[in-house]
N, C-alpha and C positions, 0 to 999 in steps of 0.2 A: 626643645631640641636637645638630643642626647649627644654628649662629646664622645663618648667611646661607642663605636660600632658594635651591632649586635655581636655578643661574644660568640655565636655561634657562625658568624660570619667569616670566611678566611680572607686574611689580609691579601691584598692584591700583589704586594711586592714585601718580601721578608728577608733579612739578611742578618749577620752578626759580625762585628769587627772588633778587632784589638783597640783599645783605647789610646791610639798613638795617631798624631797629626795627618801622616800620610794616608792612613785608611780613612780617615774622615774626608779627605779631599777626593779620594777616589770614589768613595760611596756618593757623595754629592755629585759628581760627573755622571755616575751611572743613574741616580735618580732623576736627575734633569733630562738625560735621554730617555727615561722610563715614561716621566711625565708628557714629554713631546709625543713619543708614540702613542699616548693615550689621550690626545687631543686636548690636553691642558692648553690653554692659550699662552703664547709665547710671553706676553707683557707680564704674566704671573708667575712664570718658571722661575725667575730671578728672586723675587721676593720669597717663594717657598724654599728654594735652595739658601737663601741668606738665613732664614728662620731655622731650617735643618741644621746647617753649617755652625751656626752660634750657638744652638742648643746642645750639639754634640760636642763642640769646642769646651761648653760650660761642663759637661760630665766629665771629660778628661780634666780640666783644671781644678774642678771643685770635688768630686765624687771620688776621683782616685788621686788626689793631691797627696796622701801620705802613703801609697802604694806605686809600684812602678808600672803595673799595668792591669788591665781588667778587660772585661769584655761588655760590648754595649750591643743590645739587640734592637733592631728597626723593623717594625711592622708598619707598613703604610697602606691607607685606602684611598682610593678616588672615589667620592659619592657625590654624583652630579657636579654641582659648582664648587665643592670643597674638597680638600685633600687633609686627610687626618693622619697624623703619625704619632705613634707610641714608641718612646726610646725607654728602654729597661735596662738597668745596671745593677750590680750588686756592690757598688761602692758606698762611700759614706753618704748619710741622709743629709739632705739640704738643710742646713743650718737656720734655726730660727723659724721654720714653719712645723705646723702641726701634721700629724701623720697623713691627712688627706685636706687639701686646699684647693678650693676652685678660685681661678684667679681672673678677675673681671676685665682685664686689659688695661685699666687705667692706671697711670702712675704719675708721680710727681712730675713737675718741670724738669726738663733736661738739667738746668744748672742746679737741680737741687738732689740729683742722684749721688749716691756714695761713689767713693774710687771704684772702678771696675764695674759700674752699674750700666754703662751704656750698652751692652751686649742684651741684658734684660730689657732695657728700654726698646732696643729694636725688635726682640722678640715679641713683646707685648703689643708694640705699634703696628705690627704687620700680622697679628694673629687675630682671629675670630674669638676663640676661646682657648685657654690653658686649664690644665688640671695637673696637680702634682699629687702623687700619693705612695707612701712608704708601706709595703707590704711585707712584713718580716725583715729580710736583709735586701729587699729589692726595692729600688727606686723606680717610679714609672712617671713619666712626664707625657702627657698627651696633648697634642697640639693642633688645633683646626685653623686651616689656613684657607681663606675663601679664594676662588679663582675667577670671581667677580668682584665688582664694587660693591 
């Protein structure tokens, strides 16, 4: 299974937002409506929206922790039973990770998480696949969420 869609495939939904909370909230609402319009089962839209919101909030909190604002680009694909989204930003790199890291979704027990680690626990728990890559000055976080069990 390939986490990134075909590089020549055009994303189904594309937007750029400023790294402020109100724009994350607005974007998640628009994506929820887009998912519903594209026949994603209602039972999974909430999980997909939660993962997207938490990932975007992490970008704001960590990638732009030392700057007032930045831009977050969102590309979203609906591929059969999966939704894949790629968040790109030019903020600080994710601390402690190599330039490219495929994450397997398995984390420590909830009680062993570091302070502030609950958001990553949710993202990992609700995602099928995750991949982080640092390309020059760009962070790219790609997440696949299944709309089936």
